[in-house]
C-alpha positions as CSV (number, residue, x, y, z in Angstrom):
1,M,22.4,3.0,-36.5
2,R,18.9,3.1,-37.7
3,D,16.2,5.4,-36.2
4,P,16.3,4.0,-32.4
5,Y,12.2,4.1,-32.5
6,S,12.2,2.1,-35.4
7,V,14.7,-0.3,-34.3
8,L,12.4,-1.1,-30.9
9,G,9.7,-0.9,-33.2
10,V,7.4,1.7,-30.9
11,S,6.1,5.2,-32.0
12,K,7.7,8.4,-31.1
13,T,4.7,9.0,-28.6
14,A,5.3,5.5,-26.7
15,S,5.9,5.4,-23.2
16,L,8.8,4.5,-21.4
17,A,7.1,1.7,-20.1
18,D,6.3,0.6,-23.4
19,I,9.7,1.2,-24.7
20,K,11.2,-1.1,-21.9
21,K,8.8,-3.7,-22.7
22,A,9.8,-3.6,-26.6
23,F,13.5,-3.6,-25.2
24,R,13.0,-6.6,-22.8
25,K,11.3,-9.1,-25.6
26,L,13.9,-7.7,-28.3
27,A,16.9,-8.4,-26.2
28,K,15.7,-11.8,-25.1
29,Q,14.9,-13.0,-28.6
30,Y,18.4,-11.8,-30.0
31,H,20.9,-12.6,-27.2
32,P,23.8,-14.4,-28.5
33,D,23.6,-17.0,-25.5
34,Q,20.0,-18.0,-27.1
35,N,19.9,-17.2,-30.6
36,K,22.8,-18.9,-32.5
37,D,21.9,-16.6,-35.8
38,A,25.5,-15.1,-37.0
39,K,23.3,-11.8,-37.4
40,A,22.0,-12.0,-33.8
41,A,25.1,-10.4,-32.1
42,A,25.0,-7.4,-34.4
43,K,21.0,-6.8,-34.1
44,F,21.6,-7.4,-30.2
45,A,23.9,-4.5,-30.1
46,E,21.6,-2.5,-32.2
47,V,19.0,-2.6,-29.7
48,N,21.1,-1.9,-26.9
49,S,22.1,1.2,-28.6
50,A,18.6,2.0,-29.4
51,Y,17.6,1.8,-25.9
52,E,20.5,3.6,-24.6
53,I,18.6,6.6,-26.6
54,V,15.0,6.2,-26.2
55,G,15.1,4.6,-22.8
56,D,16.9,7.5,-21.0
57,E,14.2,10.7,-20.7
58,K,17.1,13.0,-21.0
59,K,18.8,11.1,-24.1
60,R,15.3,10.9,-25.5
61,A,14.4,14.3,-25.2
62,Q,17.8,15.8,-26.9
63,F,17.6,13.1,-29.6
64,D,13.4,14.2,-30.2
65,R,15.1,18.1,-30.2
66,G,17.8,17.1,-32.9
67,E,20.6,17.5,-30.6
68,I,21.9,14.2,-30.4
69,D,22.1,11.6,-33.4
70,S,21.1,7.7,-33.2
71,E,24.6,7.4,-31.7
72,G,24.2,9.4,-29.0
73,K,26.8,11.9,-30.8
74,P,25.9,15.7,-30.7
75,R,24.9,17.2,-33.8
76,Y,26.7,20.5,-32.9
77,Q,29.4,22.0,-35.1
78,G,32.8,20.9,-33.9
79,F,31.7,17.8,-31.8
80,E,31.9,15.2,-34.7
81,G,34.2,12.6,-34.4
82,F,33.8,11.7,-30.4
83,G,34.8,7.7,-30.4
84,A,32.6,5.4,-28.4
85,G,34.3,6.2,-25.0
86,A,33.4,9.8,-25.1
87,P,30.1,11.4,-23.8
88,G,27.5,10.3,-25.8
89,G,29.2,7.7,-27.4
90,G,28.0,3.9,-27.7
91,G,28.0,1.2,-25.8
92,G,29.0,-2.1,-27.2
93,F,29.9,-6.0,-26.0
94,A,32.0,-8.9,-27.0
95,R,31.6,-12.5,-26.8
96,D,34.3,-14.3,-24.9
97,G,34.4,-18.0,-25.2
98,G,30.8,-19.6,-23.7
99,G,30.3,-16.3,-22.3
100,F,28.9,-12.7,-22.9
101,E,30.4,-9.5,-21.6
102,F,28.3,-6.5,-21.6
103,N,30.3,-3.2,-21.6
104,F,27.7,-0.4,-21.1
105,G,29.3,3.0,-22.6
106,R,26.0,4.9,-21.5
107,G,23.2,2.5,-19.8
108,G,21.9,4.0,-16.8
109,Q,23.2,7.4,-16.9
110,G,21.3,10.6,-16.2
111,G,17.3,10.2,-16.2
112,S,17.3,6.7,-17.4
113,T,13.8,4.9,-16.4
114,G,15.6,1.5,-15.5
115,G,19.2,2.0,-17.0
116,L,20.3,-0.5,-19.5
117,D,22.1,-2.5,-17.3
118,D,19.2,-2.6,-14.5
119,I,17.1,-4.1,-17.4
120,L,19.4,-6.9,-18.8
121,S,20.6,-7.5,-14.9
122,E,17.0,-8.5,-14.3
123,M,16.5,-10.0,-17.6
124,L,19.4,-12.0,-17.5
125,G,19.1,-13.1,-13.5
126,G,21.5,-10.5,-11.8
127,R,24.4,-11.6,-14.1
128,A,25.0,-8.1,-16.3
129,R,27.4,-5.8,-14.6
130,R,28.9,-2.7,-16.2
131,G,32.1,-3.9,-17.5
132,G,31.7,-7.3,-15.8
133,S,31.1,-11.0,-17.2
134,A,27.7,-12.9,-17.9
135,R,29.5,-16.4,-17.9
136,E,28.5,-17.4,-13.8
137,A,25.0,-19.1,-14.5
138,P,22.5,-18.8,-17.2
139,P,19.4,-16.8,-16.2
140,R,16.4,-18.2,-14.6
141,G,12.8,-18.3,-16.1
142,E,10.4,-15.6,-15.3
143,D,8.0,-16.0,-12.0
144,I,4.4,-16.5,-13.0
145,H,1.4,-15.4,-10.8
146,A,-1.9,-17.8,-10.2
147,T,-4.9,-17.9,-7.8
148,G,-5.4,-21.1,-6.4
149,Q,-8.8,-22.2,-5.4
150,I,-8.2,-24.2,-2.2
151,P,-10.8,-26.9,-0.7
152,F,-12.2,-25.5,2.3
153,T,-11.2,-28.6,4.6
154,V,-7.6,-28.9,3.0
155,W,-7.6,-24.8,3.9
156,A,-8.7,-26.0,7.6
157,L,-6.3,-29.0,8.0
158,G,-3.9,-28.5,6.1
159,G,-2.6,-30.3,3.2
160,K,-2.2,-31.2,-0.7
161,A,-4.6,-29.3,-3.2
162,R,-4.4,-29.1,-7.0
163,V,-4.2,-26.0,-8.5
164,D,-3.9,-24.9,-12.1
165,L,-1.3,-22.5,-12.7
166,G,-2.8,-21.1,-15.7
167,N,0.1,-21.8,-18.0
168,G,-0.9,-25.4,-18.9
169,R,0.3,-27.0,-15.9
170,V,-1.6,-28.6,-12.8
171,V,0.4,-29.2,-9.4
172,D,0.1,-30.5,-6.0
173,A,0.7,-27.6,-3.6
174,S,1.2,-27.8,-0.1
175,I,-1.4,-25.5,1.9
176,P,-0.3,-24.5,5.5
177,A,-3.6,-25.5,7.5
178,G,-5.4,-21.9,8.1
179,I,-3.6,-19.6,6.0
180,A,-5.0,-16.2,5.2
181,T,-6.9,-15.5,2.4
182,G,-5.1,-13.4,-0.2
183,K,-1.5,-14.5,1.0
184,T,0.9,-15.9,-1.5
185,I,2.7,-19.0,-1.6
186,R,5.9,-19.6,-3.3
187,L,6.3,-23.0,-5.5
188,K,9.7,-23.1,-6.1
189,G,10.7,-24.0,-9.5
190,Q,6.9,-24.0,-10.8
191,G,7.2,-20.9,-13.3
192,E,8.3,-20.2,-16.7
193,P,11.4,-22.3,-18.1
194,S,14.5,-20.3,-18.9
195,V,14.8,-19.7,-22.2
196,F,18.7,-20.0,-21.3
197,G,18.7,-23.1,-19.9
198,G,18.8,-22.0,-16.6
199,E,16.7,-22.7,-13.7
200,S,12.8,-22.2,-13.7
201,G,11.1,-19.2,-12.4
202,D,8.8,-19.9,-9.3
203,A,4.9,-19.9,-9.2
204,L,3.6,-16.9,-6.8
205,L,0.0,-18.8,-5.8
206,T,-2.4,-16.3,-4.0
207,V,-4.7,-18.4,-1.7
208,A,-8.5,-18.3,-2.1
209,V,-10.6,-20.9,-0.3
210,E,-13.8,-22.5,-1.8
211,A,-17.0,-21.9,0.0
212,H,-18.2,-25.2,1.8
213,D,-21.7,-26.5,1.8
214,Q,-21.8,-27.3,5.6
215,F,-18.7,-25.3,7.4
216,R,-18.3,-21.7,7.5
217,A,-14.9,-20.1,8.8
218,E,-15.3,-17.9,11.7
219,G,-11.4,-16.9,12.4
220,K,-10.0,-20.2,13.7
221,N,-13.2,-21.5,14.6
222,V,-15.6,-23.3,12.4
223,R,-19.4,-23.1,12.5
224,V,-21.7,-25.9,11.5
225,D,-25.8,-26.1,11.3
226,V,-27.1,-29.5,12.5
227,N,-31.0,-30.4,11.9
228,V,-32.6,-32.0,14.7
229,T,-36.1,-32.8,15.2
230,I,-38.5,-31.5,17.3
231,Y,-38.4,-34.5,19.8
232,E,-34.7,-34.8,19.8
233,A,-34.5,-31.1,20.7
234,A,-37.6,-31.4,23.4
235,L,-36.5,-34.7,24.9
236,G,-32.6,-34.7,24.1
237,S,-30.9,-37.2,22.2
238,K,-27.8,-38.2,20.6
239,V,-26.9,-36.7,17.1
240,R,-24.2,-37.2,14.5
241,V,-22.5,-33.9,13.8
242,P,-20.2,-33.7,10.9
243,T,-16.6,-32.4,11.5
244,L,-13.9,-31.4,9.4
245,D,-12.1,-35.0,9.8
246,G,-15.4,-37.6,10.2
247,S,-18.2,-37.5,12.3
248,V,-18.8,-37.6,15.8
249,D,-21.7,-37.9,18.3
250,L,-23.1,-35.1,20.4
251,T,-25.3,-35.1,23.3
252,L,-28.1,-32.8,23.1
253,P,-29.8,-32.0,26.5
254,A,-33.8,-31.8,27.1
255,G,-35.0,-28.5,26.0
256,T,-32.4,-27.7,23.3
257,T,-33.2,-24.2,21.6
258,G,-32.1,-23.0,17.9
259,L,-30.4,-20.3,20.4
260,R,-28.1,-22.4,21.9
261,S,-24.6,-23.5,20.4
262,F,-22.3,-26.4,21.3
263,R,-18.5,-26.1,20.9
264,L,-16.4,-28.9,20.5
265,K,-12.5,-28.2,21.1
266,G,-10.1,-28.4,19.2
267,K,-11.9,-29.7,15.9
268,G,-11.9,-26.2,14.0
269,V,-8.8,-25.2,11.9
270,K,-5.7,-26.9,12.7
271,A,-3.5,-23.3,13.1
272,K,0.0,-23.8,13.5
273,D,-0.1,-22.1,16.6
274,E,-3.4,-23.4,18.2
275,A,-6.4,-25.3,16.8
276,G,-9.8,-23.5,16.4
277,D,-13.2,-25.2,18.0
278,L,-16.3,-26.5,15.8
279,I,-19.2,-24.6,16.8
280,V,-22.2,-26.8,16.5
281,Q,-25.7,-24.9,16.0
282,P,-28.6,-27.1,16.2
283,R,-31.6,-26.2,13.5
284,I,-34.9,-27.4,14.8
285,I,-36.6,-28.8,11.9
286,M,-40.1,-29.5,11.9
287,P,-42.4,-32.3,9.8
288,D,-43.5,-31.6,6.6
289,K,-46.9,-32.5,7.9
290,I,-48.3,-32.0,11.4
291,D,-50.4,-35.3,12.5
292,P,-53.5,-35.0,14.5
293,E,-51.8,-36.3,17.9
294,L,-48.9,-33.8,17.6
295,E,-51.1,-31.1,16.6
296,A,-53.5,-31.7,19.4
297,V,-50.4,-31.4,21.8
298,L,-49.1,-28.3,20.2
299,I,-52.6,-26.8,20.8
300,K,-52.6,-27.7,24.5
301,L,-49.0,-26.3,25.1
302,R,-50.1,-23.1,23.1
303,E,-53.4,-23.2,25.6
304,K,-51.1,-23.8,28.6
305,G,-48.7,-20.9,27.4
306,Y,-45.1,-20.6,28.3
307,D,-42.6,-17.3,27.6
308,P,-40.1,-18.2,24.9
309,G,-38.3,-15.0,25.6
310,R,-39.5,-12.6,23.0
311,K,-39.2,-9.4,23.3
């Protein structure tokens, strides 16, 4: 066999992680269930054998020191001639009908970082087993990770949100009301398709909630500011208040100040266990221009004086 580093296309100083990555790529490329080229099976075997050497820390060190050859056989005098079943002998595989049987002669022994059978089992959806059959079911596709920007009202009330998975696909995801930011939602079958004809992987969607121009979350409660005029606050009035699912009328008592808030029960986040409340915060807005009559009243009030509770 050729130099295992060359077979995997990595340098002699490559990390074990880079070697594992190269092996996964080549194993997928030449797997006989995926690649029907007549030479693919031989290439697949060569890739497996190369990874058995340099994917194992102990054997890699032995190979680098010249103690074993590219087939894992000792280079010491008197040790030549051992077959594939002897210590250090090569593993192999055989195709049988529609399936593929792996015979791992060495993979995963000793100091292996992610043994060959473990890597292939992971890559093939758990089908590869030492001396076992890989005929049961085609491997599933890989999972993908994406961040979903969820509109505030959809997050608070629950429902469908259109999200971009970043792989050219846009889907409608079901969002549980009040799910915590940073939590992950699994979208079954929305990941990468299987290159072997199996089920598609899943999309793992990390929740991010978009800011709203009116509402702010405070746990399960939601706060909203409502502009009111000076006369509405002073004399009392009904004002229209936006909620997450429409608008309602709120009665302001006479003498309302910006220090007081009002609570609308059950109008906050529709959490599964218990809905939060909507906290309405009045914001008293002065007119752009003070007319003479209002100015006279305010001057008179200033001269009369009152205590606003300042410290």
